[in-house]
C-alpha positions in Angstrom: 112.4 127.3 111.6 114.9 124.9 110.1 115.6 123.1 106.9 115.2 119.3 106.5 118.2 117.6 105.0 118.7 114.1 103.7 119.5 112.7 107.2 116.3 114.3 108.6 114.3 112.7 105.8 115.8 109.2 106.7 114.9 109.6 110.3 111.4 111.1 109.8 110.4 108.4 107.3 111.4 105.7 109.8 109.8 107.3 112.9 106.6 108.2 111.1 106.3 104.6 109.8 106.6 103.5 113.5 103.8 106.0 114.5 101.8 104.8 111.5 100.7 101.7 113.4 101.1 99.5 110.4 99.6 101.9 107.9 100.5 105.1 106.1 102.5 103.3 103.4 106.0 101.8 102.9 108.7 104.0 104.5 111.2 103.2 101.7 108.9 104.4 99.0 108.1 107.6 100.9 111.7 108.2 101.7 112.8 107.9 98.1 110.1 110.3 96.9 111.2 112.9 99.5 115.0 112.5 98.8 114.4 112.8 95.1 112.4 116.0 95.6 115.1 117.5 97.9 117.8 116.6 95.3 115.9 118.3 92.5 114.4 121.3 94.4 116.5 121.8 97.5 115.7 121.3 101.2 112.2 121.8 102.7 111.6 124.4 105.3 110.0 123.2 108.6 108.1 125.7 110.8 106.7 125.1 114.3 103.0 125.8 114.8 104.0 128.9 116.8 105.6 130.4 113.7 102.5 130.5 111.6 99.9 133.3 111.5 96.2 132.7 112.2 95.2 133.9 108.7 97.8 131.8 106.8 96.3 129.3 104.4 97.3 125.6 104.3 96.4 122.4 102.4 97.6 119.0 103.6 98.7 116.4 101.1 98.4 112.7 101.3 98.0 109.4 99.5 94.6 107.6 99.9 93.9 103.9 99.5 95.3 100.5 100.3 99.0 100.9 101.2 100.0 97.6 99.5 99.0 99.0 96.1 101.8 101.6 96.3 104.3 98.9 96.1 103.3 98.4 92.4 101.4 101.5 91.5 103.9 104.3 92.0 102.8 108.0 91.6 103.9 109.7 88.4 105.2 112.7 90.3 103.1 115.7 89.2 99.9 114.7 91.0 100.3 117.2 93.8 101.4 120.0 91.6 98.1 119.6 89.8 96.1 119.2 93.0 97.5 122.3 94.7 97.2 124.4 91.5 93.6 123.2 91.0 92.5 123.6 94.7 94.2 127.0 95.1 92.4 128.4 92.1 89.1 126.8 93.1 89.2 128.2 96.6 90.7 131.5 95.5 93.3 131.8 98.3 97.1 132.1 98.1 98.7 129.0 99.7 101.1 129.6 102.6 102.2 126.0 103.3 101.4 122.4 103.8 101.6 119.6 106.5 101.0 115.9 106.9 97.5 114.8 107.9 98.8 111.6 109.4 102.0 109.9 110.4 103.1 107.1 108.1 106.0 106.1 105.9 104.5 107.7 102.8 102.0 110.2 104.1 104.6 111.9 106.2 106.8 112.3 103.2 104.4 113.5 100.6 104.0 117.0 102.2 107.8 117.3 102.3 107.8 116.5 98.5 105.1 119.2 98.0 107.0 121.7 100.2 110.2 121.2 98.2 108.4 121.3 94.8 106.4 124.4 95.5 109.0 126.2 97.7 106.5 126.5 100.6 107.1 125.6 104.3 106.0 122.4 106.0 104.3 122.8 109.5 105.4 120.6 112.3 102.0 119.0 113.1 99.5 116.5 111.8 95.9 115.6 112.3 96.2 112.2 113.9 99.4 111.6 115.8 99.4 108.2 114.1 97.6 106.8 111.0 93.9 106.0 110.6 92.2 104.5 107.5 89.3 107.0 106.8 89.3 110.7 105.9 87.0 111.9 108.7 89.4 110.3 111.3 91.3 113.4 112.0 91.4 115.9 114.8 90.3 118.6 112.4 87.0 116.8 112.0 86.6 116.8 115.8 86.8 120.6 115.6 84.3 121.0 112.8 86.8 121.7 110.0 85.5 120.5 106.6 87.5 118.1 104.5 86.3 119.8 101.4 86.9 121.4 98.9 89.1 118.3 98.3 91.0 117.2 95.2 91.5 113.6 94.2 93.9 112.7 91.4 95.7 109.7 89.8 98.8 109.1 87.8 96.8 109.1 84.5 96.0 112.7 84.7 92.5 112.4 86.1 91.5 114.9 88.8 88.2 115.8 90.5 87.1 118.4 93.1 84.7 117.3 95.8 82.2 119.5 97.8 80.3 117.4 100.3 77.6 117.7 103.0 79.9 116.4 105.7 83.2 114.6 106.2 81.6 111.2 106.3 80.3 111.8 102.8 83.7 113.0 101.7 85.1 109.6 102.8 82.5 107.6 100.9 82.8 109.6 97.7 86.6 109.9 97.7 86.9 106.2 98.6 84.7 105.3 95.6 86.9 107.5 93.3 90.1 106.0 94.7 88.8 102.5 94.1 88.1 103.4 90.4 91.6 105.0 90.2 93.1 101.6 91.0 92.8 101.5 94.9 95.3 104.4 95.3 95.0 108.1 94.7 96.7 111.4 95.6 94.6 113.9 97.6 94.6 117.4 98.9 92.1 117.9 101.7 91.1 119.8 104.8 92.1 123.3 103.5 92.5 125.3 106.7 93.8 128.4 108.4 96.7 128.8 110.8 94.1 129.3 113.5 92.6 125.9 112.6 96.0 124.3 113.0 96.6 125.9 116.3 93.2 124.7 117.6 93.0 121.2 116.0 96.5 120.1 115.0 98.7 117.6 116.9 101.9 119.6 117.4 105.4 118.4 116.9 104.7 115.2 115.0 107.4 115.7 112.5 110.0 116.4 115.2 108.8 113.4 117.2 109.1 111.2 114.1 112.6 112.4 113.6 113.5 111.6 117.2 112.1 108.1 116.9 114.0 107.5 113.7 117.2 108.7 115.3 116.7 106.2 118.2 116.0 103.3 115.9 119.0 104.1 113.7 121.5 104.8 116.5 124.7 102.8 116.5 125.6 103.9 120.0 123.3 101.5 122.0 122.4 97.9 121.8 118.9 96.8 120.9 117.6 96.5 124.5 118.8 100.1 125.3 117.3 101.4 122.1 114.0 99.7 122.8 113.9 101.3 126.3 114.7 104.7 124.8 112.0 104.2 122.2 109.4 103.3 124.9 110.5 106.3 127.0 110.2 108.8 124.1 106.7 107.6 123.3 105.4 106.7 126.8 105.0 103.3 125.3 104.6 99.7 126.6 106.2 96.5 125.5 103.3 94.1 125.0 104.8 91.0 123.4 107.7 89.5 121.3 107.3 86.6 119.0 107.3 85.0 115.5 104.6 85.6 113.0 102.9 82.2 112.3 99.9 83.3 110.2 98.7 86.3 108.2 95.2 86.7 106.9 94.9 89.6 104.5 92.3 90.8 102.0 91.5 94.0 100.2 87.9 95.1 100.9 86.4 98.4 99.8 89.9 99.9 99.1 91.3 98.8 102.5 93.8 96.2 103.5 92.0 94.2 106.2 93.1 91.1 108.1 94.8 89.6 111.2 98.3 88.6 112.0 99.0 85.8 114.6 102.2 85.9 116.6 103.5 83.1 118.7 105.8 83.7 121.7 109.5 82.7 121.9 111.3 80.6 124.5 109.9 81.5 127.9 106.5 82.6 126.5 106.2 80.0 123.7 102.8 79.0 124.9 101.4 82.5 124.5 99.9 83.9 121.3 98.9 87.4 120.2 96.5 88.4 117.4 96.6 91.8 115.9 93.6 92.9 113.8 94.0 95.6 111.2 92.3 97.8 108.6 95.3 99.4 106.9 96.4 100.2 110.5 96.5 98.0 113.6 93.3 98.3 115.6 93.1 95.5 118.2 95.7 93.4 120.0 94.5 90.2 121.7 96.7 88.1 123.9 95.5 84.5 124.6 92.0 85.6 123.8 92.1 88.8 126.0 92.2 92.3 124.5 95.4 94.1 125.7 95.3 97.2 123.5 92.7 98.9 121.2 92.2 101.9 119.0 92.6 104.8 119.2 95.8 103.8 121.2 98.7 102.9 118.9 99.7 99.2 118.3 103.1 99.1 116.6 105.0 96.2 115.3 108.8 96.4 115.0 111.4 94.0 113.7 112.9 92.1 116.7 116.5 92.7 115.6 116.5 96.2 114.0 113.4 97.8 115.6 112.4 99.0 112.2 108.6 99.3 111.9 106.7 96.5 110.2 103.8 97.7 108.1 100.7 95.6 107.5 101.6 95.0 103.8 105.0 93.7 104.8 103.7 91.1 107.4 105.0 87.6 106.5 105.4 84.2 108.0 108.5 83.7 110.2 109.2 87.3 110.8 110.1 88.0 114.4 108.6 91.1 115.9 108.0 93.2 119.0 104.5 94.4 119.7 104.4 97.8 121.3 101.5 99.9 122.6 101.4 103.7 122.9 98.8 106.0 124.4 96.9 108.1 121.8 96.6 111.9 121.8 94.1 113.0 124.4 91.8 114.4 121.6 91.0 110.8 120.6 89.9 109.9 124.1 87.1 112.4 124.1 83.5 111.3 123.5 83.6 112.6 119.9 87.1 111.1 119.4 86.0 107.6 120.4 82.8 107.9 118.4 85.0 108.6 115.4 87.9 106.1 115.9 87.0 104.0 118.9 86.7 100.2 118.7 82.9 100.2 118.2 83.2 102.3 115.1 85.3 99.5 113.5 82.8 96.8 114.6 84.4 95.6 117.8 82.0 95.1 120.8 84.4 96.9 123.2 84.4 100.0 125.3 87.6 101.8 125.1 90.1 101.2 128.0 93.3 103.2 127.8 96.5 101.2 127.5 97.8 102.6 130.7 95.0 100.8 132.6 95.2 97.5 130.8 98.9 97.4 131.6 98.4 98.3 135.2 95.9 95.5 135.5 98.5 93.0 134.2 98.0 93.3 130.5 94.5 91.9 129.9 91.0 93.1 129.5 88.1 90.6 129.7 85.7 91.0 126.8 
């Protein structure tokens, strides 16, 4: 057990945005929300999974919708107090703590805000090990944990409780409510026990995010050394470096969807990479050949600072690294690939782990 101070928040926000694979919200917005909460309520307590009891009761907290909307549609601040009060009374259990359901610049910070506001601990785990765009795309779903009862709220004071047949219906109905709320909402979902967390959660994601943030912000190494440290800490691969020459982006069904095209620099100026995204980066294609695919992580970072580049901040002329990371083994199971594999998102591809595409020289023929 330890307490998260302001420096920890800075590091976690940055590292979680990196793991967010382009989604999960703007790290600056998330960081400012968490820092404000710590200033008002005091530091948040962080527990390891081993420190919680099987019969403890937890509710994760998150923001749902298109990340780009958060830039202009900022939360009021009391949404999660209302959500946790409403859900706790509805379920009839005393809340023990909370945790992030995904890694991302905002969605890693919101549970810290809630932990500080309510004086409850944060658990060092999540349900993705990265970010995904839909509610059923969590490891808790793979283990049969229900997303409901779930609360959806907006900044106007509206709140609703969902009870659904399955987690796919939760996604459909909550997405419709989120669109009506202005394409962004606050949610409490997947209420679960400590035993559920121990079976289904991805452990150590908050600590890993902090470590990544520390590497990126280190002033002791040059950029090449920091990049190597970053790849070592995440078992990652450097896929490409170049300049963004085109961004296609649209909002469809409450998601940011699109493609970014990156041209190579100097010695690889004839090469081109396209990254396709739906809130998060899903497919990386180099010179027409797929080199990385969901559920493995495709992360864009600024060429000079290594700061993560989210899908809503993509713009012409920006120079970036494209990095690939292996996903958590739970996503590489049959049910995991059925839930978040390339075919789910409409790509006619069988999943090939990034370790194999890189061993083969970096390309997969489609």
